[in-house]
VOZADREN-819673 format. One line per 10 residues: number of its first residue (from 1); their letters; for each residue x, y, z of C-alpha. Coordinates in steps of 0.05 Angstrom, whole numbers, plus 5000, padded with zeros to 4 digits. Example, Ala and Ser with C-alpha at 12.3 -4.5 7.8 and 13.67 -1.06 7.14 Angstrom:
BEGIN
1> AS> 5246/4910/5156; 5273/4979/5143
***
This chain:
BEGIN
1> MRAVAKYGAL> 7704/4655/4638; 7638/4685/4658; 7570/4656/4642; 7541/4714/4603; 7568/4692/4537; 7630/4652/4557; 7673/4640/4495; 7613/4648/4449; 7583/4698/4403; 7542/4716/4342
11> ASLGSLVLTA> 7537/4791/4335; 7475/4790/4291; 7436/4740/4278; 7499/4289/3956; 7517/4221/3941; 7591/4210/3950; 7636/4150/3952; 7639/4126/4024; 7714/4120/4026; 7722/4191/4001
21> LVAAPADGAD> 7679/4215/4058; 7719/4184/4114; 7787/4159/4092; 7851/4196/4112; 7903/4212/4058; 7955/4160/4042; 8011/4200/4070; 7980/4198/4139; 7970/4273/4147; 7907/4263/4186
31> TGGPAAGDDA> 7933/4208/4231; 8006/4224/4243; 8005/4299/4254; 8027/4334/4318; 7963/4315/4355; 7928/4256/4323; 7907/4229/4390; 7911/4157/4411; 7906/4104/4357; 7843/4073/4385
41> ATRGVVRAAE> 7806/4140/4383; 7832/4154/4313; 7804/4088/4288; 7740/4101/4325; 7730/4168/4289; 7738/4132/4221; 7687/4078/4242; 7637/4128/4268; 7644/4172/4207; 7632/4111/4161
51> RAATAGVVFG> 7568/4095/4198; 7545/4167/4196; 7558/4173/4122; 7514/4112/4110; 7458/4136/4157; 7459/4209/4137; 7415/4259/4173; 7340/4252/4166; 7314/4322/4170; 7241/4338/4189
61> RCPETERLPA> 7199/4384/4230; 7236/4413/4290; 7210/4391/4358; 7169/4444/4394; 7221/4447/4450; 7271/4477/4401; 7224/4535/4384; 7252/4539/4314; 7206/4564/4258; 7199/4537/4188
71> PLTCGTVDVP> 7236/4533/4140; 7285/4506/4191; 7286/4430/4195; 7318/4386/4248; 7350/4318/4253; 7400/4278/4295; 7470/4247/4288; 7495/4190/4331; 7566/4194/4356; 7605/4150/4404
81> LDYAAPDGRK> 7610/4173/4475; 7681/4147/4475; 7717/4145/4408; 7764/4092/4434; 7702/4047/4440; 7662/4065/4379; 7615/4006/4385; 7597/4023/4457; 7550/4075/4483; 7524/4126/4433
91> IRLTVSRVRA> 7499/4197/4445; 7453/4234/4397; 7469/4305/4374; 7413/4350/4349; 7423/4386/4283; 7384/4442/4247; 7386/4465/4175; 7360/4513/4124; 7371/4492/4052; 7410/4537/4006
101> SGKPSRRQGA> 7361/4587/3975; 7397/4598/3909; 7400/4558/3845; 7418/4485/3856; 7474/4492/3806; 7507/4545/3851; 7501/4507/3917; 7570/4498/3950; 7550/4450/4005; 7535/4457/4079
111> LVFNPGGPGA> 7563/4513/4123; 7567/4487/4195; 7567/4537/4252; 7586/4534/4325; 7577/4596/4370; 7626/4577/4424; 7615/4570/4497; 7635/4517/4513; 7562/4500/4526; 7527/4543/4474
121> SGMYFPMAAR> 7480/4515/4422; 7481/4533/4349; 7412/4505/4334; 7384/4575/4322; 7438/4594/4271; 7401/4575/4207; 7353/4632/4222; 7412/4678/4202; 7395/4659/4130; 7339/4711/4135
131> LPEWRRIAEA> 7387/4768/4152; 7413/4813/4096; 7485/4804/4119; 7479/4730/4107; 7434/4729/4045; 7487/4714/3992; 7521/4662/4035; 7453/4629/4049; 7440/4626/3974; 7502/4585/3964
141> YDIVGYAPRG> 7504/4542/4026; 7457/4500/4068; 7462/4535/4135; 7472/4483/4190; 7473/4491/4265; 7477/4438/4320; 7481/4427/4394; 7548/4398/4416; 7551/4340/4464; 7521/4356/4530
151> VGRSAPLSCG> 7483/4417/4505; 7407/4423/4500; 7378/4357/4476; 7447/4329/4457; 7456/4282/4516; 7447/4341/4565; 7495/4349/4622; 7475/4378/4690; 7516/4392/4752; 7462/4418/4798
161> APADFGKAPT> 7391/4440/4805; 7372/4498/4759; 7335/4532/4816; 7400/4533/4856; 7439/4559/4797; 7392/4618/4788; 7388/4643/4860; 7388/4716/4868; 7409/4767/4893; 7482/4749/4900
171> QAPTLPSESY> 7545/4787/4918; 7605/4801/4873; 7660/4832/4915; 7720/4859/4877; 7761/4851/4941; 7734/4787/4971; 7746/4774/5045; 7778/4709/5070; 7710/4684/5095; 7679/4698/5026
181> KRQRIAAAKA> 7736/4660/4992; 7723/4601/5037; 7649/4601/5018; 7668/4601/4944; 7718/4545/4953; 7664/4503/4986; 7616/4520/4930; 7668/4500/4877; 7681/4434/4910; 7606/4420/4914
191> YARGCARGAG> 7597/4439/4841; 7652/4392/4819; 7619/4335/4858; 7553/4352/4826; 7584/4346/4756; 7612/4278/4775; 7544/4256/4800; 7508/4283/4740; 7553/4253/4687; 7580/4192/4723
201> TALPRYNSLN> 7632/4153/4684; 7617/4196/4621; 7647/4260/4653; 7715/4254/4620; 7684/4249/4551; 7660/4321/4550; 7721/4354/4521; 7745/4395/4461; 7780/4335/4426; 7713/4299/4425
211> NARDLEVLRA> 7679/4361/4400; 7727/4362/4341; 7715/4288/4329; 7640/4299/4332; 7648/4352/4279; 7683/4302/4234; 7625/4253/4243; 7575/4309/4229; 7612/4325/4164; 7605/4253/4141
221> ALGERKLTFL> 7532/4250/4162; 7517/4312/4121; 7547/4280/4059; 7603/4331/4054; 7669/4307/4025; 7703/4365/4060; 7681/4411/4116; 7662/4485/4110; 7659/4512/4182; 7649/4577/4218
231> GASYGTYFGA> 7669/4575/4290; 7660/4634/4336; 7698/4644/4402; 7708/4575/4435; 7685/4546/4368; 7753/4572/4340; 7790/4528/4389; 7759/4461/4372; 7756/4483/4299; 7832/4491/4304
241> LYATLFPSHV> 7836/4422/4335; 7796/4396/4275; 7844/4430/4227; 7902/4398/4265; 7872/4328/4266; 7837/4327/4198; 7872/4379/4153; 7855/4343/4088; 7780/4344/4105; 7778/4420/4110
251> RRMVFDSAVD> 7748/4458/4051; 7740/4527/4082; 7744/4547/4155; 7730/4613/4188; 7755/4629/4258; 7714/4688/4286; 7743/4717/4350; 7798/4668/4362; 7817/4634/4427; 7893/4631/4440
261> PDPRQIWYRN> 7908/4558/4425; 7977/4556/4456; 7975/4495/4502; 8005/4537/4558; 7945/4582/4555; 7891/4528/4557; 7851/4546/4599; 7878/4576/4663; 7922/4630/4634; 7872/4648/4579
271> NLDQSLAFEH> 7822/4665/4634; 7872/4710/4671; 7887/4745/4606; 7813/4753/4593; 7801/4787/4660; 7855/4838/4643; 7823/4850/4574; 7754/4861/4603; 7781/4917/4647; 7802/4954/4583
281> RWRDFRDWVA> 7735/4942/4550; 7699/4965/4613; 7739/5029/4607; 7717/5035/4534; 7644/5031/4555; 7654/5085/4609; 7691/5130/4560; 7631/5124/4512; 7582/5140/4568; 7623/5200/4587
291> RHDTTYHLGV> 7623/5226/4516; 7548/5225/4519; 7537/5257/4586; 7484/5303/4558; 7442/5239/4549; 7459/5198/4610; 7485/5248/4661; 7531/5196/4692; 7594/5237/4688; 7639/5271/4637
301> TAEQVHRSYE> 7699/5226/4649; 7707/5151/4656; 7724/5160/4729; 7660/5199/4742; 7620/5146/4706; 7652/5093/4750; 7632/5131/4812; 7561/5132/4786; 7565/5057/4775; 7589/5049/4846
311> RVRAGITRRP> 7530/5089/4872; 7484/5039/4837; 7523/4982/4865; 7518/5009/4936; 7444/5021/4927; 7428/4950/4906; 7474/4922/4959; 7430/4956/5011; 7365/4941/4976; 7366/4894/4916
321> AGGKVGPGQL> 7326/4921/4857; 7261/4883/4850; 7285/4838/4906; 7328/4801/4854; 7382/4846/4828; 7442/4851/4874; 7515/4864/4859; 7524/4796/4825; 7467/4810/4777; 7492/4880/4762
331> QAAMLGAGYY> 7560/4854/4748; 7535/4802/4699; 7492/4852/4663; 7549/4902/4656; 7596/4847/4633; 7551/4843/4572; 7575/4912/4555; 7644/4882/4548; 7621/4835/4496; 7575/4878/4452
341> DGSWPSRATA> 7576/4952/4443; 7505/4948/4416; 7484/4939/4489; 7517/5003/4513; 7456/5048/4505; 7411/5000/4544; 7463/4989/4599; 7476/5064/4607; 7402/5078/4609; 7393/5026/4664
351> LAEYLKGNPK> 7445/5059/4707; 7420/5129/4693; 7347/5111/4708; 7364/5076/4772; 7399/5138/4798; 7337/5178/4781; 7294/5131/4822; 7270/5085/4767; 7298/5014/4776; 7254/4982/4723
361> PLIAQAAPRP> 7305/4983/4664; 7358/4953/4709; 7310/4898/4733; 7290/4883/4663; 7362/4875/4641; 7393/4842/4702; 7341/4801/4740; 7348/4726/4727; 7290/4696/4687; 7267/4630/4717
371> ETAARRENGN> 7245/4604/4649; 7319/4605/4627; 7348/4574/4689; 7352/4503/4662; 7386/4526/4598; 7436/4568/4636; 7452/4513/4685; 7463/4465/4627; 7508/4514/4590; 7549/4526/4653
381> AVYTAVECND> 7555/4451/4667; 7582/4438/4597; 7628/4497/4600; 7658/4473/4666; 7664/4401/4644; 7698/4418/4577; 7747/4468/4606; 7765/4425/4666; 7774/4363/4623; 7816/4396/4569
391> APWPTDWKVW> 7879/4413/4608; 7911/4414/4676; 7892/4469/4725; 7927/4489/4789; 7902/4446/4845; 7931/4489/4901; 7884/4546/4923; 7945/4586/4941; 7963/4592/4868; 7893/4616/4848
401> DRDNTGVARL> 7893/4666/4906; 7961/4693/4888; 7948/4699/4813; 7879/4728/4818; 7896/4775/4873; 7952/4803/4829; 7909/4809/4768; 7851/4841/4809; 7898/4898/4830; 7900/4918/4756
411> APFETWDNAW> 7833/4892/4734; 7782/4890/4790; 7720/4892/4745; 7718/4819/4725; 7775/4780/4757; 7745/4748/4818; 7679/4730/4786; 7718/4697/4730; 7759/4659/4781; 7698/4634/4818
421> MNLPCAYWPV> 7668/4608/4754; 7729/4566/4738; 7747/4545/4808; 7713/4476/4805; 7770/4457/4758; 7817/4460/4819; 7778/4403/4851; 7759/4364/4789; 7752/4289/4798; 7783/4274/4729
431> RPPEPVDVRT> 7856/4281/4715; 7860/4318/4649; 7913/4308/4595; 7961/4359/4567; 7927/4401/4512; 7937/4385/4439; 7991/4426/4404; 7949/4461/4351; 7993/4467/4289; 7993/4450/4215
441> RPGVLPPTLI> 8051/4442/4165; 8054/4487/4105; 8015/4461/4046; 7973/4412/4088; 7915/4458/4104; 7878/4501/4052; 7876/4575/4066; 7834/4593/4127; 7806/4659/4150; 7813/4689/4219
451> LAAERDAATP> 7769/4749/4239; 7785/4790/4301; 7767/4856/4333; 7828/4890/4362; 7796/4906/4429; 7757/4842/4439; 7757/4825/4513; 7728/4754/4512; 7781/4730/4463; 7839/4780/4466
461> YSGALELQRR> 7871/4798/4401; 7936/4763/4418; 7898/4698/4409; 7885/4713/4336; 7958/4728/4324; 7977/4663/4358; 7927/4622/4317; 7954/4651/4253; 8025/4633/4272; 8002/4561/4283
471> LAGSVLVTER> 7959/4549/4222; 8003/4553/4161; 7972/4594/4106; 7918/4626/4149; 7897/4698/4137; 7878/4749/4191; 7828/4805/4180; 7828/4855/4238; 7773/4905/4256; 7817/4961/4285
481> NAGTHGIAGG> 7796/4998/4347; 7734/4957/4358; 7717/4907/4411; 7653/4870/4393; 7659/4796/4406; 7639/4758/4343; 7644/4801/4281; 7625/4754/4223; 7560/4777/4191; 7554/4836/4237
491> GNACVNAYLE> 7556/4911/4229; 7620/4920/4191; 7611/4918/4115; 7687/4911/4105; 7691/4849/4148; 7631/4819/4116; 7660/4832/4046; 7722/4791/4066; 7678/4737/4095; 7636/4732/4032
501> DYLLRGRTPV> 7696/4733/3986; 7726/4675/4023; 7664/4632/4031; 7634/4645/3963; 7698/4650/3920; 7753/4621/3963; 7793/4685/3959; 7833/4714/4016; 7881/4773/4025; 7954/4756/4019
511> RRAECAPHAE> 7966/4749/4093; 7932/4805/4132; 7881/4858/4121; 7849/4913/4164; 7781/4943/4169; 7761/5009/4201; 7716/5001/4262; 7640/4996/4255; 7602/5057/4277; 7594/5067/4352
521> PDPVSLDERS> 7523/5060/4378; 7480/5122/4382; 7461/5144/4453; 7386/5137/4467; 7355/5154/4533; 7289/5132/4561; 7262/5202/4551; 7281/5201/4478; 7247/5133/4469; 7181/5164/4490
531> SGRKLPPVV> 7190/5215/4434; 7197/5162/4380; 7269/5138/4383; 7280/5065/4400; 7330/5035/4448; 7370/4978/4420; 7346/4909/4441; 7369/4884/4509; 7428/4836/4501
***
């Protein structure tokens, strides 16, 4: 999965009895399910949760490095590096919160959010309480974000120098030569070695199972008897692991843009499917641009728009825009159009202006920013470690070459760049286990809510269908003929109504429901902006 957003998205911006906080039910539903994990780790989670419930979270002013404004407050939670050794080394997770703004008598607890990744931080999420789409939810819930293990200040992981990670311009051939493939194989091997050096013996501990266990400890630290959780993108995967491991500790759970949790899909085949899905979404973008040719003048068909794109690509191959935007940077910027249609006007404007001799919009959107290099390297390091540690990957380059060559014939836009990002997993120094079989028995898990856009490329719609099959009693709400990645609290009032009804009142449709797509973005050109219309923000 590519580094622009990975499996992550956000479309918009109590005193209890200790044993009740941490104890599993007497029938063993939380320790004897289909994927309870090893006994030592299970006992370690209980011990860590007991300690966290006693310590709580001391919230105070957020450190300046977080750049989070009041009324957000920040704190930390200690978790074991290795749950099989809960009294051993600890790591400290950072947490942020905005208190529920409504009447204390109507407070429903804490709503914990994870934006996905792997490698993305949710520390910013409590700022969503200011947005009108989240106002009623923020009245009822403390809005809580956190940085998972390895991310940000939560025992940060690094696999290389940020300056090396942000080098530009770079190439992004859709038909890579054999010599280019050898270069990328060497780079993947070096990156895997860098992760081993950066993490040392801790490297195997960065995985989705531990992310789910950390979520259980965070629940206890917040003083919540049961967890209310909203996971987006990759956050749906370890949220589903949590539901499998700790079903009796779930109060309400929202899965926004669901990863396919089938163990056979984690993660190699999910990435192949994703590359195919991005080709379709890239076509959606070009179709939209073609419908607005009077604004952008890039072509009246998707094929003509593609030829215009190739002219831009050829131009920056010969002479990188601003000295920093080459084909690799162009590809990454245009990949953003596959995630969020709100970026379509800005991306189309950048292409159109470049062809008119003005590269500035393209440079503004695609050039790497040195001030973000450390954060991007950290996010990529955690992404790589978690996905490589979660499940076996092919270790024979011939398999990667065969599979990606086949997919690229159908989907050249994203396939090889996706492959290069994941290739360190072929040379990973840790032997990963088989993935957990995400699954719950009828009656064990309370109703959960799955939200999905039908044309989502980052997490194809088939993943939402598979997750619903595996979580008994779950309900699926589909935004038809739309492809934005991460739809909770976004621009679709119908989706938001189902979200509110579930989080505020615990109500869900019987099994499935549909929403019409949100409105497509309005086309805005640079010339129109000068006359008073505004371009959407750059994503």
